[in-house]
N, C-alpha and C positions, 0 to 999 in steps of 0.2 A: 700331147697334154690332155686331150679329151679321153684317150684310151687309159692313161694313167689315173685320171679321176674316176673312170668307170671301174678300174681294178680296185681302187680304194673304197668303192661303195657309193660314190656320189652318183645321183641320177641327174640327167640333163635338165629336167623340169625344176629341180631344186636349185641348180646353178642359175637358171634364168630368173628364178624368183629372187635369189640373192643379188644378182646383177641389177635387176629392176629396182630393188630396195636401195642398193648402193647409189644408183643413178638418181633416184628421187632425193636422197640425202645430200648428194653433192649439188644437185640443182637448187635446193633450198639454201644450202650454205653459200653458194655463189650468187644468189639472187641480189643481195645488197651490193656486191662488187660490180655486177653487171649493170645494175641500176645507176650507181655512181659513175661508171664509165660512160654510159649513154648520156647522162646528165652533163658530164664533162664535155662531150662532143657538142651538145646543144649550146653550152656556154661559149665554146670556142667559135662556133659558127654564127650564132645570133648576137653575141657580144653585148648582153644586157649589163655585164659587169666586166671591167677591165682593170689591169694593174694600175694602181694609183687612185682609184675611185674611193670615196668615203661612203661606207654603207652602214646601215643599221639592220641588225638581225635580232629580233626580239628586243631586249633591253641593252644589248651590246653594240657599241659604235666602234668603228675602226677603219683602217685603210687596207685595201687589198694589196698584198705583197706578192702573191704568186698564185697563178691559176694552173692547176694540174688536171690530169684526166680523171683522177679519183677524188681529189679534195682540193680545196682552196685555202690558202693561209691568209688570215686577216690579223693585222697587228692593231690592238686596241690603243686608245690614247693613254692608257696606263702602262704601255710597252709590253703587254702580254700578247703572245701569239696564239690564235685560236685556229685549229684545223677544222674546217667546216666541210662535211661531205657534200659533194656537188648536188646530190639529190635534194638536200635541204634548201639549197639556193634556187632550185628549179621549182620545187613543190611548195615551199614555204613563202611567207611574205618577207620580202627584202626591200628596204628603202635605199635607193641609190641617190645620195644627195648631190653628186657631182657628175652625173652621166652626161647631161647636155649643157649645163650652165652652172657655174660656181656661185652665182649670186643667189641670195636667199632673203626671204622676208622674215622679219622678227616681229612678234606681237607681244606687247607689254600690257597686261591688264593692270588697271589702277582703280582702287575704290576710294572715294572721298566721302566725308561726312555729309549727311543731309543738311541743307541750308547753305552749302558752298556755292559760290558764283560759278555756274556751269560754263559760261563763256570764258571766264578767266582760266578755268581748268583746261579747256580746249586750247586756249592760246598758249599756256605754259607747255602743254604736251607737244604741240606743233613746234614751238620754239626750241625745245630741247632736241627734237629730232632734226630740225634744220641746222642747229649749231654744232652737232657732232660731226667731226671731219670724216668719219668712216661711213657715214650714211649717204646714200646716193640722193642726188637732187631730182633724178628722173627714174622711176616715179617718185613723186614728192611724198614726204612723211604725211601721214594722215592720222588725225585724232578723232575718235568717235565716242559719242555718248550712247552706250549700249542698253543699259537697263536700270531700273529702280531695284536694287538688291535688297536683301533682308536687313543689312546693316549699313549699306553704303549706296551712293550713286556710282554705277559701274561704267568706267571708261576704258578705252583701249587705244594705245599708240601703235601704229603699224609703220615700219620703216624697212627699206631694202638696203642691203649691203653687198658689195661686190665679191666678197670672199667668204665662203661658208665657214672656214676655220676661225674667223674672227667673231663668230656669233656670240660666244659667251662673254668676250671682252666688251663688245658693243653693248650687250644687254646689261652688264655690270655698270658701265659708264653711264648709260641712259638712266638706270635706276637711281644712281647717285645724283645725277643732275636733277631729276624729277623731285627727289626727296629734298634737295637743297632749295629748289625754286618754291616748292610747297611751303617749306618752313619760312622762307622770306616773305611769302604772301599770306601767311596765316591760314593755309588750307590744311585741314586735318585729315589724316588717314585713320579711320575709326577702327576700334577693336570690334570683333563680332559681338553682337548683343544677345 
């Protein structure tokens, strides 16, 4: 082969130059694949994410369906499947909501009009948390008076629930209960001034 190349007029130094350039090009082309493969091995050994976990990547939420050596498949709650390169899971920020424990805390900010009875607001918020059947009794629901806002007195109800996936339903139920109780007790939620 080398003799034939020499007969055709190629010189060996040109051939080594061409081989070196080709090697560099292939190396750059395979860099992402090798990076994803190494990241896949890290995911398999460290196990920060496993099949069935609920994770958040950027603004997307979903359940891990498959862990591969090159990429991970995440099914969103809208039933779309996202193929995420493993290097993104290792180098980027990923929130795993179900890695160690499926229970989660919900924070509900509430603003009421100036002049409202602060102790009554705290009582209503705590009562709404205690009466919801999906809210854990340990740790107990907590109502806090946080600040004097620009248009309102700012409160927050903090509750724990046993199942992460019920978060939006419990949030909706508690918001409805709080709104009903405020209306029955003539506590006004103000518009921004």
